[in-house]
C-alpha positions as CSV (number, residue, x, y, z in Angstrom):
1,M,-7.8,-19.3,-12.3
2,N,-5.1,-17.4,-10.4
3,D,-1.5,-18.9,-10.6
4,C,-0.2,-16.9,-7.9
5,K,2.3,-19.1,-5.7
6,H,1.7,-17.0,-2.6
7,L,-1.9,-18.3,-2.2
8,K,-1.0,-21.9,-0.9
9,D,1.3,-20.4,1.7
10,V,-1.4,-17.9,3.0
11,E,-2.1,-18.7,6.6
12,T,-5.2,-16.7,8.2
13,T,-4.6,-15.9,12.0
14,K,-5.8,-13.1,14.2
15,Q,-2.5,-11.2,13.8
16,N,-2.3,-11.8,10.1
17,P,-5.8,-11.9,8.6
18,K,-6.2,-12.9,5.0
19,I,-7.0,-9.6,3.3
20,E,-8.0,-9.5,-0.4
21,T,-7.3,-6.8,-2.6
22,R,-10.7,-6.9,-3.9
23,H,-11.7,-5.5,-0.4
24,L,-9.6,-2.3,-0.9
25,S,-10.8,1.0,-1.9
26,R,-9.9,2.5,-5.7
27,G,-6.9,4.1,-4.0
28,G,-5.7,1.1,-2.1
29,K,-6.0,-1.1,-5.0
30,L,-4.1,1.4,-7.0
31,F,-1.1,1.8,-4.4
32,V,-1.1,-2.1,-4.1
33,W,-0.9,-2.7,-7.9
34,S,1.6,0.5,-8.4
35,A,3.9,-1.3,-5.6
36,R,4.0,-4.5,-7.2
37,R,4.5,-3.2,-10.4
38,W,7.2,-0.7,-9.2
39,L,9.1,-3.9,-8.2
40,I,8.7,-6.0,-11.5
41,A,10.0,-2.7,-13.1
42,G,12.9,-2.7,-11.2
43,Q,13.7,-6.2,-11.9
44,R,12.9,-5.7,-15.6
45,K,15.2,-2.6,-15.6
46,E,12.0,-0.8,-17.3
47,K,11.5,3.1,-17.1
48,L,9.0,3.7,-14.3
49,E,7.4,6.9,-16.3
50,T,6.6,4.2,-19.0
51,V,5.3,1.9,-16.4
52,L,3.4,3.9,-13.9
53,G,2.8,7.3,-15.7
54,R,-0.1,6.5,-17.6
55,T,-2.0,4.7,-14.8
56,Y,-1.6,7.7,-12.7
57,Q,-2.5,10.0,-15.7
58,L,-5.9,7.9,-16.0
59,A,-6.2,8.3,-12.2
60,N,-6.0,12.1,-12.3
61,C,-3.0,12.2,-10.2
62,P,0.2,12.2,-12.5
63,E,2.4,13.5,-9.8
64,A,1.6,10.5,-7.7
65,A,3.7,8.2,-9.8
66,S,7.0,9.9,-8.6
67,L,5.7,9.8,-5.3
68,L,5.2,6.2,-5.4
69,D,8.7,5.6,-6.6
70,E,10.0,7.9,-3.8
71,I,8.2,5.8,-1.3
72,M,9.1,2.4,-2.6
73,S,13.0,3.7,-3.0
74,L,12.8,4.8,0.7
75,I,11.5,1.3,1.7
76,A,13.9,-0.5,-0.4
77,I,17.0,1.6,1.2
78,G,15.9,2.0,4.7
79,A,14.1,-1.4,5.7
80,Y,15.8,-3.1,8.4
81,R,14.2,-6.5,7.3
82,P,12.7,-7.9,4.1
83,V,9.3,-6.5,3.0
84,A,7.2,-9.1,1.6
85,I,5.6,-7.3,-1.8
86,R,3.2,-10.1,-3.7
87,C,3.2,-10.8,-7.2
88,L,0.9,-8.4,-9.5
89,T,-1.8,-11.2,-9.7
90,C,-1.9,-12.2,-5.9
91,P,-5.3,-11.4,-5.0
92,I,-4.1,-11.7,-1.3
93,L,-2.1,-8.8,0.6
94,S,0.9,-9.4,2.5
95,A,1.2,-8.4,6.0
96,D,3.7,-5.7,4.9
97,E,1.4,-4.3,2.0
98,W,-1.5,-4.0,4.5
99,A,1.0,-2.2,7.0
100,L,1.9,0.2,4.1
101,I,-1.9,0.6,3.2
102,S,-2.8,1.3,7.0
103,V,0.1,4.2,7.1
104,L,-1.3,5.6,3.8
105,R,-4.8,5.8,5.5
106,K,-3.5,7.2,8.8
107,L,-1.6,9.8,7.0
108,H,-5.0,10.6,5.0
109,L,-6.6,10.7,8.1
110,K,-3.9,13.3,9.6
111,E,-2.9,10.7,12.2
112,S,0.9,10.8,11.8
113,E,2.0,9.4,14.9
114,Q,0.0,6.3,14.4
115,A,1.5,6.1,11.1
116,R,4.8,6.3,12.6
117,M,4.2,3.7,14.8
118,I,3.0,1.5,12.0
119,I,6.0,2.1,10.0
120,D,8.4,1.4,12.7
121,D,8.0,-2.4,12.2
122,L,9.4,-1.9,8.8
123,M,11.9,0.9,9.3
124,R,13.4,3.4,11.6
125,G,15.8,6.4,11.6
126,A,16.0,9.5,9.4
127,L,14.6,8.0,6.6
128,V,11.1,7.7,8.1
129,T,10.7,11.2,8.2
130,S,11.2,11.4,4.4
131,L,8.8,8.2,3.9
132,L,6.0,9.7,5.9
133,R,6.5,13.2,4.1
134,A,6.2,11.5,0.5
135,A,3.3,8.9,1.6
136,G,1.1,11.8,3.1
137,I,1.4,13.8,0.0
138,Y,0.8,10.6,-2.0
139,A,-2.1,9.7,0.1
140,D,-3.6,13.6,-0.6
141,C,-2.8,13.2,-4.2
142,L,-5.2,10.3,-4.6
143,S,-7.7,11.7,-2.2
144,Q,-8.0,15.1,-4.3
145,A,-8.1,12.7,-7.3
146,G,-11.2,10.9,-6.0
147,S,-9.4,7.8,-4.9
148,P,-8.6,7.9,-1.2
149,I,-7.2,5.2,0.7
150,L,-9.8,4.2,2.9
151,S,-10.4,1.2,5.2
152,A,-11.1,-2.0,3.5
153,G,-14.4,-2.8,2.3
154,F,-14.9,-5.9,4.7
155,L,-14.8,-3.7,7.7
156,H,-18.4,-2.6,9.0
157,V,-20.1,-1.2,12.3
158,V,-21.8,-3.9,14.2
159,D,-24.8,-3.0,16.0
160,S,-24.2,-3.5,19.8
161,N,-28.0,-4.8,20.1
162,T,-27.2,-7.3,17.8
163,K,-26.3,-10.8,19.1
164,H,-23.3,-12.4,17.3
């Protein structure tokens, strides 16, 4: 039984689909867990090397821990509105978490202008360039370690000859 308080508040709409963490690629799950754990570490005044270091060592990309810290710090400083990061156990992504995963995926695919358009909903200005640089290196690091941030597993190609 999941005790996440967000579950009862999640409304599925066309603009805000209910996206479950279980449908994410390994890299997507790692990012979401890390972003959520980063927030908790900050609240508890824990050392990030201790909190995230081992996880990224096991994922074969130890340098990604400091990149995750940079990404989240830039968002915390530069966001022009509150950014919703859910609790560690929540099985549903917030719209902002989904946007951040989408940015990472676009950067992995070398679609930086599309990534910039997505991040525009969260932050603007000079820090966006720094965020996209760090996020691009982070996405490449995960990809090289065998954990790319791919599209969610619930997306699939529909044959146009098949009736819906």
